[in-house]
N, C-alpha and C positions, 0 to 999 in steps of 0.2 A: 811300136817300138819293140826290137827282139830284145831278148834276156841279155845278149852281149851288150848291147848299147846301153840298156838299163843298168846293168852292173857297173859299167864303166862310168856312167854319170854318177851313180850312188856313191862310188870311192872317189871320183873327183870333187863331189860336193861335200865328203867326209874325209879329208886327207888325214885326220889323225888316227883314223882305224886301224888298230895293230892286229887284230884277230877276228875271226867269223866263227860263231858257233852254228854248226849245220846238224841238223837233227831231224830223226824221224819219231812217230809216236807209236808206242807198243800196244800190246793189247790191254794193258790195263790204263792207258792213257799216259804213260809215263814218257818224257823226252829223254832219247837216248841217241848220242851222236858223237861228233867230234870238234876239237878245236882246230881250225885251219890258220896258218899264218897269212897275213895280208897278200904276200907274194904269190901264194897259191890259190887265193880265195877266187879269182877270176876262172881259173881252170875247172874248180869245183861248180862253179855257178854255170858255166857254159857246157862241161862236158859230163857233170855228174860226179858223185861221189859214190866208191864202192863200201859197201857195209855187209857185214853177214847176214843173210836172209833170216838166220834164226833169231836176230834181235826182236823180231815181232812176236816171237813165242816164248818170252820169259816169264818166269812167275813173278810176283810181286817183290820178291826179295832178289831179283835180278839174276836168277839161275836158269840154265837151260831146262826147257820141258821136253824130254827126249819122245814122250808119247806125242807130241804134236807133230813130229815128223819132219822137223826142219833143221836138227842138229845131229845127234847121234846116227851113224850109219849113212849120212848123206855126203860127208866130206867137209860138211859146214860151208857151202861156197858162198861167195859174195853175190849181191845184186847190185845193180846200179840205180842210185836215188837222184832224183832231179828237183830242182827248185820248184815250189808252189809260188807262182805269181803273186806279187803283191806283199810278200812276207819278209823281203829283204828290207832290214830297218836296223836302227841303233838299239842297243841295249843300255837303258839309261841309268841302271842301278848298280853297275860294277865300276870299280875304280879304274881299271884299264879300258881304253877306248876299244869298244867291242860292238860288233853287229852280229845280227843273228838272220837265219833263214830256215824255213820249214822245208823239209823234202818229202817226197813221196816215190815209192819205188816202182820200177816199171820192168817188164820183160823184155827179151831182146827183140820182140816184134813191136814194142811199143804200148802194148796194153798194159794195165795195172795188174801188179804182182798182188795175187789174190789174199795174201797175209796181212797186207797193209790196210788197217782200218780204214783209212780215208778212201781207198779204192773200194771197199766194201758199201760205203755210202754212195758213192759215184755210180755203182751199179744200180742202187735202188733209184735213183735220180733219173737213169736213162730210161726206166719204166715210165717214169712221170712225163718224160719229154717225148716220149713215143705217143703219149696221149695228148701232147700239146698242153700240158699242165705245169706250173711252175710253183713249187712251195715257199712260202715266205716265212722265215723261221727267226726265232729269238730265244736267247736262253737268259735265266736268272739263276746266278750262282751265290750260294750262301758259304760262309767260311768263318772260322774263328782266328782271330789274334790271340796268340799264346806267348807266355814267357819261354824265351829260349833257354833257361836253365831247367833241366829235367833230371830225375833220377828214378830208380826203382820204386822208392816210396812216394814219390811225387812226380808222375809222369806227364801231367799236363795240368796247368794252372793258368788263369788268366793274366795278362800283363798288368804292370801298375798304372793306375790312371792319376791324376793330379790329386786326387783324394786319397791315394793310397790303393791297395789291392780291391778287386771286385767284390761286393757282397754276394754271397751265392743266391740269396734270395731276391737279388735285384733282377728285373727284365728290362726295364726302361726302354721299351720298344719304341722306335721312331724318334728317340731323343736326340735333339740337335747338340745339346752340350756335350754328349759324349762321342759324337761324330768330331766336334771340336778337340776333345782330349787327344785325338791321334789325327790332328790336322795335317801334320808332316807326312804321315803315311798316305792319306788318301790324295793329297796334293802330289805326292810322287806316282801313285797309280794313275791318276788322271793324266800326268804329264807323260809317263811310259805309255799309255793307251794312244794318246794323240801323236806320239813318235812312230808308233807302230801300226797306225790306222786301224786300231781296234775301236769299234763304235760304242765305248762306254757310255752310258747314259745316267740313270740314277743310283745313287748311293744312300743306303739307310742302315739305320741301327736295328738289328734284329733281337730275338728273345733272349738268347743266352747271353751270359757274361763274357764279352769281348766278342760277340757275334755280329757280323755284319753282312750285307748283301748288295751287289752290284748288277744292275741289269744292263743288259746289251740291246741295242736298238734292232728292229726287224730287218732283214735283208732278203731279198729275192733270189737267195744264192744258199741253200742248205749247206752247201760244203763250206763255203765261207763262214756261215753261222758257228760251225764246228770248230773250225779253224781259230775264230774268235775266242771261243770258250777255252780252246787250249792254251792259246796266248794269253788270255787273261789270268788263267790261274799261274802262269809263269811270273806274269808282271806282278800278281799280288804277293807270291811267295818271295820274289827277288826284291821287290821294294820293302817288304816287311824286315826281311834280313838286313837290308842296308840301313833300316832304322833301329838295329837291335832288338829285333823282335822275330819271332816266328808267325807262320799262318799255315792253317790245316783245312784242307777240305775233306776231312775223314768225316764220315757220316754221322757219327756220335761219339765225340771225344769225352763228354760227361755223361755219365749214366743217368743223372737226374735233370739234365738240362736239354734244352731243344736240339733236334738234329738238324744236320743241313743238308740241303737239297738242291736239284739243279731243275727248275722248271722249264719246260719248253712250250713255249707259245708258237703257233703256226696257223696259217690259213693257205689256200690254194688259189693261184691265178689261172685263168683261162688264156688262150692265146692272144686275146684282146685286152690282157691286163685287168679283167674283171674278177672280183672275189666270188669264186662259186659258192662259198658259205653263205653268202647273204641270200635271203629269202625275201619273200614279198612282205610278210608280217612276223619275220623272227628267222630263225636260223634255217638254210635251206634243207631239202631232203638229202643232198649230197653231205652236208655236215653231220646230219643225225646218222647216215649210214657209216660215215668215218669214225663216229663214236662208238658205233656198234662194232665196227672192227677193232677199234682200240681194246674195248672191253673183252671181246671174244679172245684176243692174242695175249692179253695181260698176264695171265698167270704162266704161260709157257715162255713169257719174256723176262720173267723176274730176275733171272740169272744174270740178265744184262743191266736191268734196272737197280739191282741191289747185288753187286758183284763180290762182294767181301763179306767175311764173317761178322764184322762190326756193322755192316749195312742194315742188318736185320734188326738191331737194337734201336734204329730209328723208326721202324714200321710199327708203331704202337698206336693205341687208340688216345684221342685228344691231343695229339702233337701236330695236327694239320699235315700229318704223313699218312697216306691211305692204307688201309688193312683190307679193303674191299674193292672189287672191280665195280665201281659205281660212277655215275655221273650226276652233274646237277647244274642248274642254271646259276652262275656267279657264286659258286659254294665251294668254299676252300676246304671243306670236309670229305669232298668227292675226290676220285683218282683222277677224273676228267671234268674240267670246269669249262662250261660253254660261256663265252664272253659276247654279248650282242649290243654293248653300247661303247662307243658310238656305232651305228649301224654299219657303217663302211668298214669298220675295223672287226667285224664279227670274226671269231677266231676261237681255237681251241687251245686250252692251257692243259697239259700232261703233267701231273704233279707227282708221279711216282718216283722218279729216279732220285738218287742221292748226288751230292756234290762229288762224292768219290768214283763216279763212273767215267767211262770212256765216252766223250760226247759224240763222236762218229757213229759208234755202235748205238747209243741211246736214240739219235735221230733216225737211224736206219731202220730200227725196229718200229719206231712210232709211224714214220712215213709208210713203212710197208704194210702195217696194220691198218691205217687210214685208206690205203689204195685198195686192200683186199675188201674192206668194209663197203666202199663205193662200188666195187665190181660186183659183190654178192648181195648188195643192198641189205645188209645186215641191220636188223632192228637192235637199238640200244636197250630197249625196255624203259621202264619208268625211271624218272628223275628222282632223286632224292630230295627230301625237304630236311634242313639242318643236318644232324649227323644221324639221321634215323636211317640204317642200312637194313633193309628187307631181306629175308632169307632168300630172295631170288638172285640177290648178288653174291657173286663167287668170292669166298675168303681167298686172299693172296697167300702165296706161300709164307710162312712165318720163319723158316729156317732155310739155311744155305743148302745143305744137302738135297733137301726135298725139291728145292728150286732147280739144282743143277740136274737131278734126274729128269724133271718135266722138260728141260731145255734140251738135254740131250737126245730125248725121243721125240722132240717136237717137229711136226711136219711143217709148221709156220716157221720155226726158226731155220730149217732146211731150205725152205723157198726165200726167206727174207734175206739170209746171210750167205747162202750156198752151201752145199755139203761139206767142202772142205774147210771153209771157215768155222762152221758149227763144230766139227770134229777138233780143230784147233782150240778153239775157246773152251769147249769142255775139257779137253786135256789139261790146259793151263790151269784152270779152275780146280779140277780134281787134284792136282798136285798139291796145290795150295791147300785145299780141305784136308789132304792127307798129313800135312805138316801141322796143322791146328789139332788133329786128332792125337798126335804124339806129344803135345805139349801139356803140361799139368799146369793149371791156374793157381794164383795166390789164394783164389777164393777157396780152392779145393783143399789146399794146405790148411787154411784157417779153419776150414770146417770139420775136416777129417782126420788130420794127423795125430792128434790125441784124443779124440773123441770116439772114435768107432774101432 
């Protein structure tokens, strides 16, 4: 079925739809787009939608990043964005009957525009395709439900439960009763996921007050896996708001509570559909080489895995958030966890990225590193036992500035993302870093304004 027939069938089956939300995903993973009235929706879906190319290079505050080369001095031209197949669906959490569609930008010759993160990942997958290999990918996303009422003195706090506000000392990990406290929210998330064909699986209570995790099923299409992660974040935020709450994927909203990560599970299939990570008596050599590639590239990739100032607050010892480029068998203290049970599902879990990341870029870096490891037959070194990191394991960057310096000079990032995108990403992040450098924090006023 072509897109014209598909779109006409959708609107015939959904005659109440009044507006179409059409959006792309920018460098920070933020959806940006337009509302299209129903009478113009078919034109957008079949002919594409014009949007400034510079939308892909905005900082986290939504401002142009001139150093990225897409805005100032260019005339800020439009590019044409086309629907991503399978993402036309209902938005279930809004009062007005609304549909949505994810878009990707193309050049005039039909190739993908380099600044679209979705096209960055697609280019990585072409390298796998040439080798007749197919990554199978799933993500796990952690987030906090928070009270929508905020102020400068009370910027984030948990929502009310049936028993009142959360006690800060409570963790209650895997509590069923605390899932039930927000049954309406999780029912709404599950319903929206079904409506949008997002393969949401398990929901669980995590370690922080009001913190939860939703797992997505493995799919043999890494682009779709990233799409699902992006759409799930929209669903969680939208459904929370419709229930008079907010949800945040900020890496560390509470300084003294658990951070939120995005763990990426993956394996690789050959042309016969066989998992190449399965060996005779455990993980295969190609799995171990993939792990070696992941560890070797990890330090240079941290600006993608921890893209914000706040991201580095999550990367602290004893938080199940890695601080070393290490690996282990079924070990959640390691940056890379090798899972071999059941044998047929042997896979790698990459545990470094925060929930605040861009899923397309995270998966692109992970799959690029794994492929490089297989090509170079990179050794991962020894596995860790418990949380005992030997001196042979490289400490990961602990601050944003250093991570950006390594990324901007990284030959691996150059090869994985392409030189143009590496430069664009570095420019966007340096503009954000400069903003933070100019802002004096409340901690500094509290400590210094009268005492020094």
